[in-house]
N, C-alpha and C positions, 0 to 999 in steps of 0.2 A: 503494501499501499505505499501509497508516494504519501509527501509533506500538504500537497494541499488536498486529497482526498481525506487525509486523514483530519484535516483543519473544517470538512463540512458534513463533521461526524455531530451526532446531535448533542453528544454529551460535554463537545470541549468545550470551554468558556468560550463569552465572547467579549470581555474587558477583558487588558491586562493589566498582572498584577503589580499593586505598587514600586515593587524593586525596580521592575523592567521599566514605570512609569519615568523613576528614578534614574534611570540611565539614560534613558531620552535625551532629557534634561540636560546629562552632562556629558552627552554627546553632541550638542548641537552647539556650532561656532558661533554663536553671533553677539556683539556685545552695544549692549543700547543705552541711555537712561532709563528705562524701562523695567528691560532683562535686571541690572544690576539692582534696585527697588526691590529694598525686605520684604514689599507689598507682593511681589510677583516669583516670591517663592512657595516650592509647595508646602501646604502647611505643616507637615507632617515631616517635613526636612529642615523647617523656621524653628530654630532654640530659643531665639527670642519671643516669640512667640506663644510657644509651651511655657514658656517659666512667669508668663501673666500671672494676674493674681484670680483674672476669672478660669484661667483653665486651672486651677487647681482640682475639680473631680474626673477633669480626662487624665492628670496627674497620679491621682488618686486608683486610677481603675485599670496604668499604666505595670501600677509600683504590683498590683494586689496576681495581675494576667504573668506580666512576664516571667517570676518566680515560679509562679502553678502550672506556666506551658513547662517551661524547664526543666520543673522538676518530673513532671511526666514524661517529657520525652529521654527521661533518666531512666525509667522503669523505677520509680521511688515510689513506693507503696505506702512504708510507715517511717515512724523516725521514733528513734530513742532521744532527745533532748535534755541536755545539762545545759543547767544556769548555773549561775555562782562571781566569786570576785575576780576582778583584773587586776587583782593587788597580791594575789597568795602567790610567792616563791615556789619552784619546780624544786624538790631536795636534792639535788646538786647545785643550785645556785645558793640556795643558805650562807652560806656562808660569807660570799659574795657579797649579795643583800645586805648586813646584820654588819660587815665592812665597812661599807659604805652610808652608813645611815650617822644622824649628830648624838649627843646622849641625851639630848632634850626628847629627842627620837625613839629612841634605843627602845622603852617599855614597848610602844607599841609596836616597835618592830620588830620588837621579841614572838609579839602576841600572832603576829603575821607570820613569822617564819616558824612558828608551833601548829599551825594549819597546814602544813608544807605536805601533809600525808593525805590531806584529801586530793588535791592536786594528784598524786600517785596512786589514790582510789580513785576519780574519775577518765583517768589514763586505761585503769586495769578492767574496767567496766567497757568502754567502748570495745576495747580489745575484746569484751567475752564477747560485748552485742554483736561485731562485728566482725568474729571467729563462729559466731551461731552459723552465717551464711543462709540463712531463713527468706525460701521465696514462695511468696503463694501469685497464684496466676499470673507465673510471667514478671511478678512484680518485688522486689528488695525486699525488704520488712528489716524494721529497728535498725537503717540507716542513723549513725549516730550524725546530729547536730548542733551546734555551738552558737553562742553569739560572736563565731568568726574572730574573736579579742585574744587578749593575753591571758597568762594564767588557767585561776580553771576549762577556760574555754579552750585553751592551746592543744591541754593533757587530755577532753576528749576526744579533739578532731587528732593529736595525735597518737595518741591508743589507736583507736579507728585506720590512721595511715599502720603504723608497726604490725595491724593483723593484715594487711594486705586489700585497703575496703577503702570505696571513698567514704567522703565524709564533708560536708555541708556547714557552711558558713556564712550569716547573715549579721552581716555587721550593719551597723548606724554611721550615717555623718554627721560631725561632728566638728565645735568651732576649733577644737586643739587636732594634730594632728594625729589619725586611727587609718590602719590595714590590717589587713587580715593577718592571721597568724601564717604561719607559711607552710602548716597542717592540713590548712583547708587546699580542698580537688578546682585550683581551677577555673574549671565549667561549673562547679558547682560553688560560688563563691559569689556571695549576691549583695549589693550595697542598696540603702535605704536611706530614702529622705524620713520618711513616719515613723515612727515610732510605732502608732496603731498597725499599722498594714506588715511592719516585723513581728510583733508578737501574734499577729493572726496566723502568718506563717509559720509560725512556731510550732500551732499547736493544731493547724490545720489535718499533719498529719500525723501525730505528736498519738504513739501509742504507748508512751511511758516519759515519765519527766526524774531527774535527779536532779534535787535541787541543793547544791554546798552552799556553806557559809559567804555571805555576799553582802554591798550595800542597797545604795536606794534603788539599782536597776533589776538586783535580784528579786527582792523584797516588790517591787510591780509586776514583776513576772508572777512569783509565786502570789500573791497572791490574787491578780488578775482570776488565777486557773483557778484556787477554791473556789472565788467566786461563780464562775463560771460555773461548776460542779455540784456547788452549793446550792444554785436557784436552779437546778434544773437544764440550763442553758448547754449545756455540754456532760456528754454519759462518760461515768466513774474512768477513771484509767489507773495503772500503778503511779502516784506522787511519793519519791523515795526522799526524804527530807536524811541529810548525812551534818550529822553532829550535833546529837542531841543536850551536848552540853552547851554552846551556843547558841545554837537554836529557845533553850528555856532564859537562858541566860538573859538575851534581849528582846525576845517579846513571850509576855506572861500569856500562854494560850489555854492552861486551866483556868486562871482566872476571869477571861472572855466567859465560858461558859458557864462560870461561878456566878459571874453579875447577867448572864442572863443573855447579854445579847450575840452567842452561840448556842446552839445547840450543844448537847455535852456527844451526842452520833459525827456532830461535823469535827471533832479531832479525829474520829475515824478515816478519811478526808486522806488523808498523805500515813506513811510508816518509816518512821525511826530504824534507820541502817546508821551503821558505821562503818561498812565493807561493803567492797564491790561484789564479792560473791552473796553477801546478804542484800543484795537489789538484785541483782537476776535471779535471785531466789522467788524472792515475790515478783518478780515480771513472767517467771516462768509456772509458778501456782495458777497466778492471773488468767492466764490464758492456758493454761492445764498442756503447755509446750513438753518435748519431748525431752 
């Protein structure tokens, strides 16, 4: 069948694709005051136009679609999400970390250094989940996903890579310099402008969430997850809360129940764990995995 005959088939599209249209523009060899004007640019190629305040709803949709489509194309069915601090040092970096702090900050630095064990547990949990190699209906399950930053996030991505698996990083644009850690799979490294869309993508595919000691960002992500499950907006999934000593010191969960602002049953929404093996056992029991 000739190309001309193929074009006459009923199922062939009649309109050019956007990428083809853009190619036509690039191949045109003419420059006039009209064609040089920003108004003449194709709307989807006009960055200044897309950044206008009125286009915020469009940018929301783009951030939702881009990550969703690329994860689908990568055959990622579900994720194991790891939340946690960007400040806890890796065990092998503790000595250097402590050597570079001033005396007035030493007490705080030593408390952070004492949490280096959780870097190792995040790394280990990611190794276990990635090594399991669970696939259902051609889709990969429990693919490790983090915020793509340093510390606990790096540990999770690192553990997956060490197990020979791909791993996701959902980074966020911040006023200070930020880049994905070196262990995030390049084709699964995403950057977000909106915290809301980033948090949505953390949970859309999440089938388990590991929460390590952390600050405001970790609290935000953890409590939003609790709220979604508590209110029935999201079906229950295993929430693994690492570090009971830390969490009960900074949040009095029991007092919330005693004051009546949450139900005693709400304290069952998460599981206290200290090791990766304990966490994976909870996940295995929840989903009845072999």
